[in-house]
C-alpha atoms as an extended CHARMM CRD file, in Angstrom:
* protein
*
       289  EXT
         1         1  MET       CA             85.9170000000      124.0380000000      174.1080000000  PROA      1               0.0000000000
         2         2  SER       CA             89.5540000000      123.6440000000      175.0790000000  PROA      2               0.0000000000
         3         3  TYR       CA             91.5060000000      121.2860000000      177.3560000000  PROA      3               0.0000000000
         4         4  ALA       CA             95.0460000000      120.8260000000      178.5480000000  PROA      4               0.0000000000
         5         5  TYR       CA             96.2610000000      117.5650000000      177.0540000000  PROA      5               0.0000000000
         6         6  TYR       CA             98.6660000000      114.9720000000      178.4430000000  PROA      6               0.0000000000
         7         7  PRO       CA             99.4000000000      112.2680000000      175.8230000000  PROA      7               0.0000000000
         8         8  GLY       CA            101.9490000000      110.3360000000      177.8610000000  PROA      8               0.0000000000
         9         9  CYS       CA            104.7640000000      108.1800000000      176.5240000000  PROA      9               0.0000000000
        10        10  SER       CA            102.6370000000      105.5050000000      174.8380000000  PROA      10              0.0000000000
        11        11  LEU       CA            100.6210000000      107.9210000000      172.7230000000  PROA      11              0.0000000000
        12        12  HSD       CA            103.8570000000      109.3660000000      171.3610000000  PROA      12              0.0000000000
        13        13  SER       CA            105.1820000000      105.9080000000      170.4650000000  PROA      13              0.0000000000
        14        14  THR       CA            103.5260000000      102.4820000000      170.4270000000  PROA      14              0.0000000000
        15        15  ALA       CA             99.9910000000      103.9140000000      170.6800000000  PROA      15              0.0000000000
        16        16  GLU       CA            100.5430000000      106.7690000000      168.2450000000  PROA      16              0.0000000000
        17        17  GLU       CA             97.2980000000      105.8570000000      166.4720000000  PROA      17              0.0000000000
        18        18  TYR       CA             95.3530000000      106.5150000000      169.6900000000  PROA      18              0.0000000000
        19        19  ASP       CA             96.7980000000      110.0350000000      169.8500000000  PROA      19              0.0000000000
        20        20  ARG       CA             96.2420000000      110.6010000000      166.1400000000  PROA      20              0.0000000000
        21        21  SER       CA             92.6170000000      109.4420000000      166.1520000000  PROA      21              0.0000000000
        22        22  PHE       CA             91.7400000000      111.3350000000      169.3330000000  PROA      22              0.0000000000
        23        23  ARG       CA             93.1830000000      114.5650000000      167.9570000000  PROA      23              0.0000000000
        24        24  ARG       CA             91.3780000000      114.0780000000      164.6290000000  PROA      24              0.0000000000
        25        25  VAL       CA             88.0060000000      113.5010000000      166.2800000000  PROA      25              0.0000000000
        26        26  CYS       CA             88.5030000000      116.5300000000      168.5090000000  PROA      26              0.0000000000
        27        27  THR       CA             89.3170000000      118.6800000000      165.4780000000  PROA      27              0.0000000000
        28        28  ILE       CA             86.0900000000      117.6160000000      163.7640000000  PROA      28              0.0000000000
        29        29  LEU       CA             84.0970000000      118.4020000000      166.9010000000  PROA      29              0.0000000000
        30        30  GLY       CA             85.7720000000      121.7690000000      167.4600000000  PROA      30              0.0000000000
        31        31  ILE       CA             87.5930000000      120.6920000000      170.6300000000  PROA      31              0.0000000000
        32        32  GLU       CA             91.0380000000      122.2300000000      171.1490000000  PROA      32              0.0000000000
        33        33  LEU       CA             93.7670000000      120.1440000000      172.7980000000  PROA      33              0.0000000000
        34        34  ASP       CA             96.6750000000      122.0990000000      174.2540000000  PROA      34              0.0000000000
        35        35  GLU       CA             99.4960000000      119.6100000000      174.8850000000  PROA      35              0.0000000000
        36        36  LEU       CA            101.4280000000      120.3070000000      178.0790000000  PROA      36              0.0000000000
        37        37  LYS       CA            104.8380000000      121.8690000000      177.5530000000  PROA      37              0.0000000000
        38        38  LYS       CA            107.7680000000      119.7870000000      178.8090000000  PROA      38              0.0000000000
        39        39  TRP       CA            105.6090000000      117.0280000000      180.2770000000  PROA      39              0.0000000000
        40        40  VAL       CA            107.3890000000      113.9830000000      181.7230000000  PROA      40              0.0000000000
        41        41  CYS       CA            106.5470000000      110.2840000000      182.0500000000  PROA      41              0.0000000000
        42        42  CYS       CA            103.8360000000      109.5260000000      184.6190000000  PROA      42              0.0000000000
        43        43  GLY       CA            105.9270000000      106.6540000000      186.0140000000  PROA      43              0.0000000000
        44        44  SER       CA            103.4250000000      103.9810000000      185.0300000000  PROA      44              0.0000000000
        45        45  THR       CA            104.1930000000      100.6070000000      186.6590000000  PROA      45              0.0000000000
        46        46  PRO       CA            108.0250000000      100.8920000000      186.9830000000  PROA      46              0.0000000000
        47        47  ALA       CA            107.9420000000      103.9810000000      189.2220000000  PROA      47              0.0000000000
        48        48  HSD       CA            105.5980000000      102.6830000000      191.9100000000  PROA      48              0.0000000000
        49        49  ALA       CA            107.4300000000       99.3480000000      191.8540000000  PROA      49              0.0000000000
        50        50  THR       CA            110.6430000000      101.2470000000      192.6050000000  PROA      50              0.0000000000
        51        51  SER       CA            109.8100000000      104.2430000000      194.7920000000  PROA      51              0.0000000000
        52        52  HSD       CA            106.4980000000      105.3330000000      196.2460000000  PROA      52              0.0000000000
        53        53  LEU       CA            107.6220000000      108.9600000000      196.4160000000  PROA      53              0.0000000000
        54        54  LEU       CA            108.7760000000      108.8920000000      192.7840000000  PROA      54              0.0000000000
        55        55  SER       CA            105.4690000000      107.3600000000      191.6800000000  PROA      55              0.0000000000
        56        56  ILE       CA            103.5940000000      110.3160000000      193.1790000000  PROA      56              0.0000000000
        57        57  ALA       CA            106.1010000000      113.0240000000      192.2490000000  PROA      57              0.0000000000
        58        58  LEU       CA            106.1070000000      112.2550000000      188.5110000000  PROA      58              0.0000000000
        59        59  PRO       CA            102.3540000000      112.7340000000      187.9160000000  PROA      59              0.0000000000
        60        60  ALA       CA            102.3560000000      115.6080000000      190.4440000000  PROA      60              0.0000000000
        61        61  HSD       CA            104.9730000000      117.3980000000      188.3510000000  PROA      61              0.0000000000
        62        62  ASN       CA            102.6950000000      117.1430000000      185.3100000000  PROA      62              0.0000000000
        63        63  LEU       CA             99.7290000000      118.3770000000      187.3230000000  PROA      63              0.0000000000
        64        64  SER       CA            101.7970000000      121.3580000000      188.4280000000  PROA      64              0.0000000000
        65        65  ILE       CA            102.4600000000      122.1420000000      184.7500000000  PROA      65              0.0000000000
        66        66  VAL       CA             98.7030000000      122.1920000000      184.1900000000  PROA      66              0.0000000000
        67        67  GLU       CA             98.2380000000      124.5990000000      187.0980000000  PROA      67              0.0000000000
        68        68  LYS       CA            101.0380000000      126.8880000000      185.9220000000  PROA      68              0.0000000000
        69        69  SER       CA             99.4070000000      127.0460000000      182.4850000000  PROA      69              0.0000000000
        70        70  GLY       CA             96.3420000000      128.5640000000      184.0960000000  PROA      70              0.0000000000
        71        71  ARG       CA             94.0880000000      125.5910000000      183.4120000000  PROA      71              0.0000000000
        72        72  ASP       CA             92.0970000000      123.5210000000      185.8670000000  PROA      72              0.0000000000
        73        73  GLU       CA             91.3910000000      120.4420000000      183.7070000000  PROA      73              0.0000000000
        74        74  VAL       CA             93.5670000000      118.0030000000      181.8080000000  PROA      74              0.0000000000
        75        75  VAL       CA             92.5390000000      115.2130000000      179.4390000000  PROA      75              0.0000000000
        76        76  VAL       CA             94.5350000000      112.0010000000      179.9000000000  PROA      76              0.0000000000
        77        77  PRO       CA             93.7500000000      109.2260000000      177.3480000000  PROA      77              0.0000000000
        78        78  CYS       CA             96.0920000000      106.4290000000      178.5110000000  PROA      78              0.0000000000
        79        79  ALA       CA             94.4820000000      104.2960000000      181.2190000000  PROA      79              0.0000000000
        80        80  ALA       CA             97.7940000000      103.8490000000      183.0420000000  PROA      80              0.0000000000
        81        81  CYS       CA             98.5320000000      107.5850000000      183.0170000000  PROA      81              0.0000000000
        82        82  PHE       CA             94.9560000000      108.3510000000      184.0500000000  PROA      82              0.0000000000
        83        83  SER       CA             95.3270000000      105.9420000000      186.9740000000  PROA      83              0.0000000000
        84        84  ARG       CA             98.6630000000      107.3730000000      188.1180000000  PROA      84              0.0000000000
        85        85  PHE       CA             97.3850000000      110.9630000000      187.9860000000  PROA      85              0.0000000000
        86        86  LYS       CA             94.3320000000      110.0020000000      190.0260000000  PROA      86              0.0000000000
        87        87  PHE       CA             96.4010000000      108.0560000000      192.5660000000  PROA      87              0.0000000000
        88        88  ALA       CA             98.8050000000      110.9630000000      193.0000000000  PROA      88              0.0000000000
        89        89  GLN       CA             95.9700000000      113.3580000000      193.7330000000  PROA      89              0.0000000000
        90        90  HSD       CA             94.2560000000      110.9420000000      196.1060000000  PROA      90              0.0000000000
        91        91  GLU       CA             97.3690000000      110.0950000000      198.0990000000  PROA      91              0.0000000000
        92        92  MET       CA             98.5010000000      113.7110000000      198.4460000000  PROA      92              0.0000000000
        93        93  GLU       CA             95.0450000000      114.6600000000      199.6950000000  PROA      93              0.0000000000
        94        94  MET       CA             95.1440000000      111.8670000000      202.2700000000  PROA      94              0.0000000000
        95        95  ASP       CA             98.7550000000      112.3630000000      203.4240000000  PROA      95              0.0000000000
        96        96  GLU       CA             99.9400000000      115.8810000000      204.2490000000  PROA      96              0.0000000000
        97        97  GLU       CA            103.5300000000      114.7820000000      204.8550000000  PROA      97              0.0000000000
        98        98  LEU       CA            103.6800000000      113.0090000000      201.5010000000  PROA      98              0.0000000000
        99        99  SER       CA            102.3120000000      116.1280000000      199.8210000000  PROA      99              0.0000000000
       100       100  ARG       CA            105.0630000000      118.1920000000      201.4750000000  PROA      100             0.0000000000
       101       101  GLN       CA            107.7560000000      115.7660000000      200.2990000000  PROA      101             0.0000000000
       102       102  VAL       CA            106.3920000000      115.7990000000      196.7650000000  PROA      102             0.0000000000
       103       103  SER       CA            106.4140000000      119.6000000000      196.7210000000  PROA      103             0.0000000000
       104       104  GLN       CA            110.0990000000      119.5350000000      197.7050000000  PROA      104             0.0000000000
       105       105  VAL       CA            110.9260000000      117.0110000000      194.9850000000  PROA      105             0.0000000000
       106       106  ILE       CA            109.1720000000      118.8460000000      192.1500000000  PROA      106             0.0000000000
       107       107  GLY       CA            110.0580000000      122.3070000000      193.4320000000  PROA      107             0.0000000000
       108       108  SER       CA            106.4700000000      123.4470000000      193.3580000000  PROA      108             0.0000000000
       109       109  SER       CA            103.4910000000      123.3000000000      195.6740000000  PROA      109             0.0000000000
       110       110  MET       CA            100.2080000000      121.9690000000      194.3970000000  PROA      110             0.0000000000
       111       111  GLY       CA             97.5480000000      124.6430000000      194.6910000000  PROA      111             0.0000000000
       112       112  GLY       CA             93.9890000000      124.2220000000      193.4560000000  PROA      112             0.0000000000
       113       113  LYS       CA             92.9400000000      120.7360000000      192.4460000000  PROA      113             0.0000000000
       114       114  VAL       CA             93.2560000000      119.9350000000      188.7420000000  PROA      114             0.0000000000
       115       115  ASN       CA             90.3580000000      117.9270000000      187.3330000000  PROA      115             0.0000000000
       116       116  VAL       CA             91.7870000000      114.8620000000      185.5540000000  PROA      116             0.0000000000
       117       117  ILE       CA             89.3650000000      113.6210000000      182.9020000000  PROA      117             0.0000000000
       118       118  HSD       CA             89.3460000000      110.8520000000      180.3210000000  PROA      118             0.0000000000
       119       119  PRO       CA             88.3340000000      111.3260000000      176.6630000000  PROA      119             0.0000000000
       120       120  LEU       CA             85.3220000000      109.1010000000      177.3150000000  PROA      120             0.0000000000
       121       121  GLU       CA             84.1120000000      111.7100000000      179.7990000000  PROA      121             0.0000000000
       122       122  VAL       CA             84.6180000000      114.4410000000      177.2080000000  PROA      122             0.0000000000
       123       123  PHE       CA             82.4500000000      112.6560000000      174.6430000000  PROA      123             0.0000000000
       124       124  SER       CA             79.8480000000      111.3230000000      177.0660000000  PROA      124             0.0000000000
       125       125  THR       CA             79.2630000000      114.2890000000      179.3950000000  PROA      125             0.0000000000
       126       126  ARG       CA             81.0140000000      117.3630000000      177.9590000000  PROA      126             0.0000000000
       127       127  ALA       CA             80.6850000000      117.3070000000      174.1730000000  PROA      127             0.0000000000
       128       128  ALA       CA             78.0940000000      114.8340000000      172.9630000000  PROA      128             0.0000000000
       129       129  ILE       CA             78.7210000000      113.9220000000      169.3250000000  PROA      129             0.0000000000
       130       130  PRO       CA             75.9240000000      115.2620000000      167.0970000000  PROA      130             0.0000000000
       131       131  ARG       CA             74.3540000000      112.6330000000      164.8390000000  PROA      131             0.0000000000
       132       132  SER       CA             74.6270000000      115.1960000000      162.0560000000  PROA      132             0.0000000000
       133       133  LYS       CA             78.4000000000      114.6320000000      162.1340000000  PROA      133             0.0000000000
       134       134  VAL       CA             78.0350000000      110.8960000000      161.4560000000  PROA      134             0.0000000000
       135       135  VAL       CA             78.6730000000      110.1940000000      157.7650000000  PROA      135             0.0000000000
       136       136  LYS       CA             79.5820000000      106.4890000000      157.7690000000  PROA      136             0.0000000000
       137       137  ASP       CA             77.2940000000      103.6420000000      158.7740000000  PROA      137             0.0000000000
       138       138  LEU       CA             79.1010000000      101.2710000000      161.1500000000  PROA      138             0.0000000000
       139       139  SER       CA             75.9810000000       99.4870000000      162.3440000000  PROA      139             0.0000000000
       140       140  PHE       CA             77.2280000000       96.2600000000      160.7210000000  PROA      140             0.0000000000
       141       141  LEU       CA             79.9510000000       95.9590000000      163.3730000000  PROA      141             0.0000000000
       142       142  LYS       CA             79.3030000000       93.9760000000      166.5400000000  PROA      142             0.0000000000
       143       143  VAL       CA             81.6170000000       95.4690000000      169.1310000000  PROA      143             0.0000000000
       144       144  VAL       CA             82.3990000000       94.6170000000      172.7300000000  PROA      144             0.0000000000
       145       145  CYS       CA             83.8070000000       97.4860000000      174.7900000000  PROA      145             0.0000000000
       146       146  TYR       CA             86.8020000000       96.5280000000      176.9000000000  PROA      146             0.0000000000
       147       147  TYR       CA             87.6270000000       99.0460000000      179.6290000000  PROA      147             0.0000000000
       148       148  GLY       CA             90.4120000000       97.0770000000      181.2690000000  PROA      148             0.0000000000
       149       149  CYS       CA             91.2340000000       97.0280000000      184.9590000000  PROA      149             0.0000000000
       150       150  LEU       CA             92.6100000000      100.5580000000      185.5060000000  PROA      150             0.0000000000
       151       151  LEU       CA             89.9860000000      103.0400000000      184.3320000000  PROA      151             0.0000000000
       152       152  THR       CA             87.4000000000      102.2310000000      186.9800000000  PROA      152             0.0000000000
       153       153  ARG       CA             89.4590000000      100.8250000000      189.8560000000  PROA      153             0.0000000000
       154       154  PRO       CA             89.6050000000      101.5450000000      192.6900000000  PROA      154             0.0000000000
       155       155  PRO       CA             86.3770000000      103.5630000000      192.4290000000  PROA      155             0.0000000000
       156       156  LYS       CA             87.1880000000      105.8520000000      195.3810000000  PROA      156             0.0000000000
       157       157  VAL       CA             90.3290000000      106.9380000000      193.4920000000  PROA      157             0.0000000000
       158       158  THR       CA             89.3290000000      107.0200000000      189.8340000000  PROA      158             0.0000000000
       159       159  ASN       CA             85.7340000000      108.1510000000      190.3290000000  PROA      159             0.0000000000
       160       160  PHE       CA             85.1000000000      107.0300000000      186.7750000000  PROA      160             0.0000000000
       161       161  ASP       CA             81.8970000000      105.4360000000      185.4780000000  PROA      161             0.0000000000
       162       162  THR       CA             80.5520000000      102.3310000000      187.2690000000  PROA      162             0.0000000000
       163       163  CYS       CA             83.3460000000      100.1540000000      188.6280000000  PROA      163             0.0000000000
       164       164  GLU       CA             82.1090000000       96.6730000000      187.7110000000  PROA      164             0.0000000000
       165       165  TYR       CA             79.9900000000       97.3850000000      184.6450000000  PROA      165             0.0000000000
       166       166  PRO       CA             80.9370000000      100.7050000000      182.9920000000  PROA      166             0.0000000000
       167       167  MET       CA             78.8880000000      101.9910000000      180.0670000000  PROA      167             0.0000000000
       168       168  SER       CA             80.5210000000      105.2660000000      178.9460000000  PROA      168             0.0000000000
       169       169  MET       CA             82.3510000000      103.7020000000      175.9740000000  PROA      169             0.0000000000
       170       170  ASP       CA             79.2730000000      101.7340000000      174.9790000000  PROA      170             0.0000000000
       171       171  ASN       CA             77.1230000000      104.8530000000      175.0980000000  PROA      171             0.0000000000
       172       172  VAL       CA             79.5920000000      106.9680000000      173.1250000000  PROA      172             0.0000000000
       173       173  LEU       CA             79.9160000000      104.3500000000      170.3690000000  PROA      173             0.0000000000
       174       174  ARG       CA             76.1720000000      103.7940000000      170.2820000000  PROA      174             0.0000000000
       175       175  SER       CA             75.7010000000      107.5400000000      169.8490000000  PROA      175             0.0000000000
       176       176  VAL       CA             77.4810000000      107.3050000000      166.4700000000  PROA      176             0.0000000000
       177       177  GLY       CA             75.4800000000      104.2840000000      165.3510000000  PROA      177             0.0000000000
       178       178  ILE       CA             77.7980000000      101.4460000000      166.4100000000  PROA      178             0.0000000000
       179       179  HSD       CA             76.2040000000       98.3360000000      167.8780000000  PROA      179             0.0000000000
       180       180  THR       CA             77.8680000000       97.2980000000      171.1510000000  PROA      180             0.0000000000
       181       181  LEU       CA             77.2040000000       93.9920000000      172.8670000000  PROA      181             0.0000000000
       182       182  ASP       CA             76.8000000000       93.1840000000      176.5350000000  PROA      182             0.0000000000
       183       183  TRP       CA             79.4750000000       90.9200000000      177.9700000000  PROA      183             0.0000000000
       184       184  SER       CA             80.8950000000       90.0400000000      181.3740000000  PROA      184             0.0000000000
       185       185  TYR       CA             84.5960000000       90.7340000000      180.7200000000  PROA      185             0.0000000000
       186       186  LYS       CA             84.5200000000       94.5360000000      180.4580000000  PROA      186             0.0000000000
       187       187  THR       CA             86.9280000000       95.1270000000      183.3320000000  PROA      187             0.0000000000
       188       188  GLU       CA             88.8830000000       91.8700000000      183.4640000000  PROA      188             0.0000000000
       189       189  CYS       CA             92.6800000000       92.1760000000      183.3480000000  PROA      189             0.0000000000
       190       190  CYS       CA             94.5670000000       91.3960000000      180.1140000000  PROA      190             0.0000000000
       191       191  GLY       CA             97.8720000000       90.9080000000      181.9150000000  PROA      191             0.0000000000
       192       192  ALA       CA             99.0320000000       94.4690000000      181.2170000000  PROA      192             0.0000000000
       193       193  SER       CA            102.7780000000       94.8980000000      181.7110000000  PROA      193             0.0000000000
       194       194  LEU       CA            103.3550000000       91.2090000000      182.4800000000  PROA      194             0.0000000000
       195       195  ALA       CA            103.6370000000       90.7520000000      178.7180000000  PROA      195             0.0000000000
       196       196  LEU       CA            107.4440000000       90.5570000000      178.8890000000  PROA      196             0.0000000000
       197       197  THR       CA            107.9460000000       88.8460000000      182.2590000000  PROA      197             0.0000000000
       198       198  GLU       CA            105.0050000000       86.4100000000      182.5620000000  PROA      198             0.0000000000
       199       199  THR       CA            104.0150000000       85.8210000000      178.9520000000  PROA      199             0.0000000000
       200       200  ASP       CA            102.0740000000       82.6260000000      179.6450000000  PROA      200             0.0000000000
       201       201  ILE       CA             99.7940000000       84.4590000000      182.0610000000  PROA      201             0.0000000000
       202       202  VAL       CA             99.1410000000       87.2000000000      179.5310000000  PROA      202             0.0000000000
       203       203  VAL       CA             98.3900000000       84.7360000000      176.7290000000  PROA      203             0.0000000000
       204       204  LYS       CA             95.9460000000       82.8710000000      179.0130000000  PROA      204             0.0000000000
       205       205  LEU       CA             94.1390000000       86.0830000000      180.0060000000  PROA      205             0.0000000000
       206       206  VAL       CA             94.0500000000       87.3560000000      176.4190000000  PROA      206             0.0000000000
       207       207  GLY       CA             92.7180000000       84.0050000000      175.2460000000  PROA      207             0.0000000000
       208       208  ASP       CA             89.9310000000       84.1620000000      177.8320000000  PROA      208             0.0000000000
       209       209  LEU       CA             88.9570000000       87.6680000000      176.7080000000  PROA      209             0.0000000000
       210       210  LEU       CA             88.9870000000       86.8270000000      173.0160000000  PROA      210             0.0000000000
       211       211  ALA       CA             87.0390000000       83.6120000000      173.5630000000  PROA      211             0.0000000000
       212       212  GLU       CA             84.3420000000       85.4330000000      175.5240000000  PROA      212             0.0000000000
       213       213  ALA       CA             84.1310000000       88.1820000000      172.9090000000  PROA      213             0.0000000000
       214       214  LYS       CA             83.6760000000       85.5490000000      170.2410000000  PROA      214             0.0000000000
       215       215  ARG       CA             81.1200000000       83.6570000000      172.3690000000  PROA      215             0.0000000000
       216       216  VAL       CA             78.8090000000       86.6860000000      172.6550000000  PROA      216             0.0000000000
       217       217  GLY       CA             79.0150000000       87.2660000000      168.8930000000  PROA      217             0.0000000000
       218       218  ALA       CA             81.5030000000       90.1320000000      168.6800000000  PROA      218             0.0000000000
       219       219  ASP       CA             83.5220000000       90.7500000000      165.5330000000  PROA      219             0.0000000000
       220       220  SER       CA             85.5330000000       93.6420000000      167.0140000000  PROA      220             0.0000000000
       221       221  ILE       CA             86.8600000000       94.8910000000      170.3440000000  PROA      221             0.0000000000
       222       222  ALA       CA             87.0490000000       98.5620000000      171.3660000000  PROA      222             0.0000000000
       223       223  VAL       CA             89.6550000000       99.6210000000      173.9550000000  PROA      223             0.0000000000
       224       224  ALA       CA             90.8850000000      102.7460000000      175.7280000000  PROA      224             0.0000000000
       225       225  CYS       CA             94.2910000000      101.5430000000      176.9250000000  PROA      225             0.0000000000
       226       226  PRO       CA             97.5880000000      101.1620000000      175.0180000000  PROA      226             0.0000000000
       227       227  LEU       CA             98.6310000000       98.0920000000      177.0390000000  PROA      227             0.0000000000
       228       228  CYS       CA             95.2600000000       96.4260000000      176.4990000000  PROA      228             0.0000000000
       229       229  HSD       CA             95.4820000000       97.1520000000      172.7870000000  PROA      229             0.0000000000
       230       230  ALA       CA             99.0070000000       95.7850000000      172.5390000000  PROA      230             0.0000000000
       231       231  ASN       CA             98.1560000000       92.5510000000      174.3400000000  PROA      231             0.0000000000
       232       232  LEU       CA             94.8600000000       91.8770000000      172.5590000000  PROA      232             0.0000000000
       233       233  ASP       CA             96.1640000000       92.8300000000      169.1170000000  PROA      233             0.0000000000
       234       234  THR       CA             99.5800000000       91.1590000000      169.1630000000  PROA      234             0.0000000000
       235       235  ARG       CA             98.9390000000       88.0260000000      171.2420000000  PROA      235             0.0000000000
       236       236  GLN       CA             96.1430000000       86.5040000000      169.1580000000  PROA      236             0.0000000000
       237       237  PRO       CA             98.3160000000       83.8910000000      167.3850000000  PROA      237             0.0000000000
       238       238  GLU       CA             99.6490000000       82.6800000000      170.7400000000  PROA      238             0.0000000000
       239       239  ALA       CA             96.1600000000       82.6770000000      172.2520000000  PROA      239             0.0000000000
       240       240  GLU       CA             94.9230000000       80.6700000000      169.2680000000  PROA      240             0.0000000000
       241       241  ALA       CA             97.6880000000       78.1170000000      169.7840000000  PROA      241             0.0000000000
       242       242  MET       CA             96.8540000000       77.8390000000      173.4760000000  PROA      242             0.0000000000
       243       243  THR       CA             93.0630000000       77.6210000000      173.1090000000  PROA      243             0.0000000000
       244       244  GLY       CA             92.7560000000       75.8830000000      169.7530000000  PROA      244             0.0000000000
       245       245  GLU       CA             90.2900000000       78.5840000000      168.6560000000  PROA      245             0.0000000000
       246       246  LYS       CA             90.5860000000       80.8850000000      165.6550000000  PROA      246             0.0000000000
       247       247  PHE       CA             90.0030000000       84.5180000000      166.6110000000  PROA      247             0.0000000000
       248       248  ASP       CA             91.1170000000       87.1050000000      164.0190000000  PROA      248             0.0000000000
       249       249  ILE       CA             89.2680000000       89.8340000000      165.9490000000  PROA      249             0.0000000000
       250       250  PRO       CA             90.4050000000       93.3960000000      165.1780000000  PROA      250             0.0000000000
       251       251  VAL       CA             91.0790000000       95.5950000000      168.1910000000  PROA      251             0.0000000000
       252       252  PHE       CA             90.2340000000       99.2840000000      167.7820000000  PROA      252             0.0000000000
       253       253  TYR       CA             90.8250000000      102.2830000000      169.9630000000  PROA      253             0.0000000000
       254       254  PHE       CA             87.3470000000      103.6760000000      170.5550000000  PROA      254             0.0000000000
       255       255  THR       CA             88.5410000000      106.9640000000      169.0420000000  PROA      255             0.0000000000
       256       256  GLN       CA             89.3290000000      105.1730000000      165.7750000000  PROA      256             0.0000000000
       257       257  LEU       CA             85.7710000000      103.8730000000      165.5600000000  PROA      257             0.0000000000
       258       258  ILE       CA             84.3860000000      107.3330000000      166.2510000000  PROA      258             0.0000000000
       259       259  GLY       CA             86.7150000000      108.7400000000      163.5940000000  PROA      259             0.0000000000
       260       260  LEU       CA             85.4880000000      106.2040000000      161.0360000000  PROA      260             0.0000000000
       261       261  ALA       CA             81.8720000000      107.1050000000      161.7900000000  PROA      261             0.0000000000
       262       262  LEU       CA             82.7270000000      110.7850000000      161.3330000000  PROA      262             0.0000000000
       263       263  GLY       CA             84.1780000000      110.1070000000      157.8800000000  PROA      263             0.0000000000
       264       264  CYS       CA             87.9190000000      109.9320000000      158.5460000000  PROA      264             0.0000000000
       265       265  GLU       CA             90.0990000000      107.8180000000      156.2980000000  PROA      265             0.0000000000
       266       266  GLN       CA             91.5030000000      104.6110000000      157.7660000000  PROA      266             0.0000000000
       267       267  LYS       CA             95.1280000000      105.6360000000      157.3050000000  PROA      267             0.0000000000
       268       268  GLU       CA             94.7620000000      109.0020000000      159.0370000000  PROA      268             0.0000000000
       269       269  LEU       CA             93.3920000000      107.1080000000      162.0560000000  PROA      269             0.0000000000
       270       270  GLY       CA             96.3950000000      104.7860000000      162.0930000000  PROA      270             0.0000000000
       271       271  LEU       CA             94.4370000000      101.6520000000      161.2910000000  PROA      271             0.0000000000
       272       272  ASP       CA             97.2850000000      100.4410000000      159.0750000000  PROA      272             0.0000000000
       273       273  LYS       CA             99.4510000000      100.0430000000      162.1980000000  PROA      273             0.0000000000
       274       274  HSD       CA             97.4380000000       97.1980000000      163.6840000000  PROA      274             0.0000000000
       275       275  ILE       CA             98.6230000000       93.5910000000      163.7370000000  PROA      275             0.0000000000
       276       276  VAL       CA             95.1900000000       92.0440000000      163.1220000000  PROA      276             0.0000000000
       277       277  ASP       CA             94.1540000000       93.3500000000      159.7110000000  PROA      277             0.0000000000
       278       278  VAL       CA             91.0550000000       95.5290000000      159.9860000000  PROA      278             0.0000000000
       279       279  GLU       CA             90.5020000000       95.8320000000      156.2280000000  PROA      279             0.0000000000
       280       280  PRO       CA             88.4080000000       92.6620000000      155.7490000000  PROA      280             0.0000000000
       281       281  HSD       CA             86.0910000000       93.8260000000      158.5260000000  PROA      281             0.0000000000
       282       282  LEU       CA             85.6950000000       97.3370000000      157.1450000000  PROA      282             0.0000000000
       283       283  SER       CA             85.6630000000       96.6880000000      153.3940000000  PROA      283             0.0000000000
       284       284  VAL       CA             81.9520000000       97.4990000000      153.2720000000  PROA      284             0.0000000000
       285       285  LEU       CA             82.8640000000      101.1000000000      154.1560000000  PROA      285             0.0000000000
       286       286  GLN       CA             84.3690000000      101.6470000000      150.7230000000  PROA      286             0.0000000000
       287       287  GLY       CA             80.8270000000      102.1450000000      149.4380000000  PROA      287             0.0000000000
       288       288  GLY       CA             80.0630000000      104.9490000000      151.8780000000  PROA      288             0.0000000000
       289       289  VAL       CA             77.1170000000      105.2070000000      154.2600000000  PROA      289             0.0000000000
């Protein structure tokens, strides 16, 4: 099984551990990832806040690279990149004039539709993880899965899971023996890119998420978005000061948890890069399964 792969800017920088853990899990499962040659930034929030045409042209350029490579599917792990790719496709399908303008900008016409998929779709519907591959028992963890606000919204654009109460991450983690808890904040916003401009808002939202995770009995949070990870992992001291609660809840990329269950070492999954120390929560793993 082989896919075109678009890591995006975050997975080559601040979310390098997401890229590293995803690649490692894919290697174990025999999934080949072919990173796009000469890919460019998807535009994320700055592009569509600046120019609508630019915000569509940037992901369209990357989609054209996929087409030129002879592939019809691309895996996009970052929730923001995934959203921008999906929006570009949707808007070009709905607006013929916009599609023409984009083709002029990128110097290439978009032919057949590229299927943009998320790693959660790969593991939940394409390549189910065999229990025979699971070598570490993580059943002691109590995890809440946080999907964030971009993966499932708007549903007519993303066409991903169930908009209000997604279960793909829960099901994938449960398939490797990890206990996930039900909670009502799966798709609430963490503040995303307001972290630098409206810090108080972000700290309030992060505090609400952490408090609810703690209330339902979680000792860990699993995410699939670099911005969500950054906010939930780095803002805990500020959220503690605002709420008066002690959190100390490690925030994992779901691929890191899968990697641990499949026997990967913590360092090769980038767990040493996190702000909230994961070691106290995983010390039991030193003894094996």
